[in-house]
C-alpha positions in Angstrom: 0.0 0.0 0.0 2.8 2.4 0.9 4.7 1.6 -2.3 1.5 2.3 -4.3 1.0 5.7 -2.6 4.7 6.7 -3.0 4.7 5.8 -6.7 2.0 8.4 -7.4 2.6 12.0 -8.4 3.1 14.7 -5.7 -0.4 16.1 -6.2 -2.0 12.7 -5.9 -0.1 11.9 -2.8 -1.2 15.2 -1.3 -4.9 14.4 -2.0 -4.5 10.9 -0.5 -2.8 12.4 2.6 -5.6 15.0 3.0 -8.2 12.3 2.6 -6.5 10.3 5.4 -6.4 13.4 7.6 -10.1 14.0 7.1 -10.8 10.3 8.1 -8.7 10.8 11.2 -10.5 14.1 12.0 -13.9 12.3 11.7 -12.7 9.5 14.0 -11.5 12.1 16.5 -14.9 13.9 16.4 -16.6 10.5 16.9 -14.4 9.8 20.0 -14.8 13.2 21.4 -18.6 13.6 20.9 -19.9 10.1 21.2 -17.6 8.0 23.4 -16.5 10.7 25.8 -20.1 11.7 26.6 -21.2 8.2 27.5 -22.3 7.6 31.1 -19.4 5.2 32.1 -16.8 4.6 29.4 -14.3 1.8 30.1 -11.2 4.0 30.9 -13.0 7.2 31.9 -14.2 10.3 30.1 -10.9 12.2 30.4 -8.9 9.7 28.4 -11.4 9.8 25.5 -11.5 13.6 25.5 -7.7 13.7 25.3 -7.6 11.1 22.5 -10.3 12.8 20.5 -8.7 16.2 20.8 -5.3 14.8 19.9 -6.7 13.1 16.7 -8.4 16.3 15.7 -5.3 18.4 16.3 -3.0 16.0 14.4 -5.3 15.8 11.4 -5.6 19.6 11.1 -1.8 19.9 11.5 -1.3 17.2 8.9 -3.5 19.1 6.4 -1.6 22.3 7.0 1.8 20.5 6.5 0.6 18.8 3.3 -0.7 22.0 1.8 2.5 23.8 2.7 4.6 21.0 1.1 2.5 21.1 -2.1 2.8 24.9 -2.3 6.6 24.7 -1.7 7.1 22.0 -4.3 5.1 24.1 -6.8 7.1 27.2 -6.1 10.3 25.2 -6.3 9.3 23.9 -9.7 8.4 27.4 -11.0 11.7 28.8 -9.7 13.7 26.0 -11.4 11.8 26.7 -14.7 12.4 30.4 -14.4 16.1 29.8 -13.8 16.3 27.4 -16.8 14.6 29.9 -19.1 16.8 32.8 -17.9 20.0 30.9 -18.6 21.5 31.7 -22.0 23.9 29.4 -23.8 27.1 31.0 -25.1 29.2 29.1 -27.6 32.9 29.8 -27.6 34.9 29.6 -30.8 37.8 27.2 -31.0 41.2 28.8 -30.5 42.6 27.0 -33.5 39.8 28.3 -35.8 40.4 31.8 -34.4 44.1 31.6 -35.1 43.5 30.5 -38.6 41.2 33.3 -39.3 43.7 35.8 -37.8 46.6 34.4 -39.9 44.5 34.3 -43.1 43.7 38.0 -42.9 
């Protein structure tokens, strides 16, 4: 599964990552709103509140990091393209051909 995801393009990997973060956020919401509000959950309400909040925070942080990575890679590609277009090729003449032209004249 990981090899399949890593073989995809950067944009596709970003979309897959954002999708996973959304699933984690929904799971965190479920834990926070449903399980932590039960009458007597198995390990106590506080644990489930912390777990739900942590999942929500991690998923939002993951989305922000993925968007920043996609934006930076896009800017890096544009910068590389600008640099490539701005570079001009100069062809130098051979010294031997220059000497022959000088001696012929």
